[in-house]
N, C-alpha and C positions, 0 to 999 in steps of 0.2 A: 567949717565945722557945722554950719547951719544946714547944708544939704544932707549930710548923713543923718543928722538928728531928725529933720523933716521926713526923709524917706523912711527911716526906722519907725517913726511915729505913725506914718500913714500905713505902712505894710503890717507892722505888728498890731497896731490899733485895730485895723480892719480884720485881721485874722482872729484876734482875741474876741472882739465883739461878735463876730459871726459865730464863733464857737459858743459863746455865752448865749446867743439867741437860739442856737440848735439845742443846747442843753435845756434852756427855758421851755421850749416847745416840747421836748422829749418828756419833761416832767409835768406837762399839762398846764403850764402857766402862760401868762400873757407877756409878750415882749415889752409893751409900754410899761407894765408894772415893774419889770426887772430894771428897765432904764430909770424909772423914777426912784427905785431903791438905790441905784448907783448915785443919782443926784442927791439923794437924801443924806449922804455922808457929809458933805459940806453945807448942804441946804436942806435941813430937816423938813421944811414945808413942801418940798418938791413932791412928796407922796400924794399931796392933794391938788397938784397943779395940772392934772390931765396931760394932754399932748405937749404942753409947754414944759412940764416936768420931765417927760420922756426925752424931749429934745435937749433939755439941760443935762440929763443923764448921759447922753451921747457926748456932749461937750465936755463934761467932767471926765468921762472915760478917756477921751483923746488928750485932755490936759494932763491927766496922770501918766498916760503913756509917753507924752512929750517930756515930762520930768524924768521918767525912767530912762528914756533914750538919751537925754542930755547927760545924765549922770554917767551912763555907760560910755558914751563917746568921750567925755572929758577924762574919765578914768583911763581909757585906752590911749588918748592923746598924751596924757601925762606919764603913762607907763606902757610904752610900745611893746614891751615883752608880753603883755596881755594879748597882743594881736598874733603872737607866734602860733598859738593853737586855738582857732576860733571855736572848736567843739568844746574844749575845756572851759573857755571863757563863757560860752553859752550855758553850759551846765552850771557853772559857779554862779553866774548872775541870775539865772533862772531860779536856783535854790535860794539865793539871797532875797530876791523880790518875793518869792513864795513865802518865806518866813516872815518878812516884814509885813506883807499884806495880810496873810492868813493867821498869823500867830500874834501880831501886834495891833495893826491898824483896825481890822474888822472886829476883833474881840473888844478892843477898847472903845470903839465908836458905837457898835451895835450890841454889845454885851453878848456876843456869840459864845457858845460853850466851847471849851477846849478839853480834849483835843477834837479837831474836826472829825467828821465821819470818814471812814476809809474811802468811800466813793468820792467825797469832796477832795480829799488829799490827792487821789489819783488824777482827777480831772484838773485840779488846780496846778499840780506839778507838770502835767502835760502842757497846759496853757503857758505857764511861766517859762518852762525850759524850751519847748519846741516852737511855740507860736510867738514868743517874745525873745528869749535868749538867742535862739539860732538866727533869726533875721538880724537882730542887733549885731551879733558877732560877724556875720557874713558881710553886712554893710560896712562895718568898721574895717574889716579886713580889706575890702575893695577900696574904700575911699580914704581911709587914714593911712593905709600902706602906700597909696599913690602920691602921698605928699599933700593932700588937702589939709591944710593946717588949721589951727584954731583961730585964724584971722577972720575967715568969712563964715 
């Protein structure tokens, strides 16, 4: 189980953070500032930490991705029927993670207004479904369908 979780974390984490960096640059903002903002979720002082805060933001991003990957892989391991249609699993998990992050976590932590702006909804749905859900589901299909169990 560790291999698919690690692989999903690495692939989806990288795709998602690259997309966030592209959007950050597109909107004329600085990447280190975006990363410090990510870190400020669990570590509010990160916004004042310079490059260390940015590095912490990258670590926080990948830690959150590892949690999301672990939850997905455990769910698929416990309910193999979820592996029957990886595209549906990707869509469902992408929607679930989108709602949890953008309608619960971010508004509660950062007092973000609801509903999010339409452009934010579109970009975040794309990220959660295509860049996170699809790789998770395809990795689960490959590794969990081949009998890599929950042991390792």
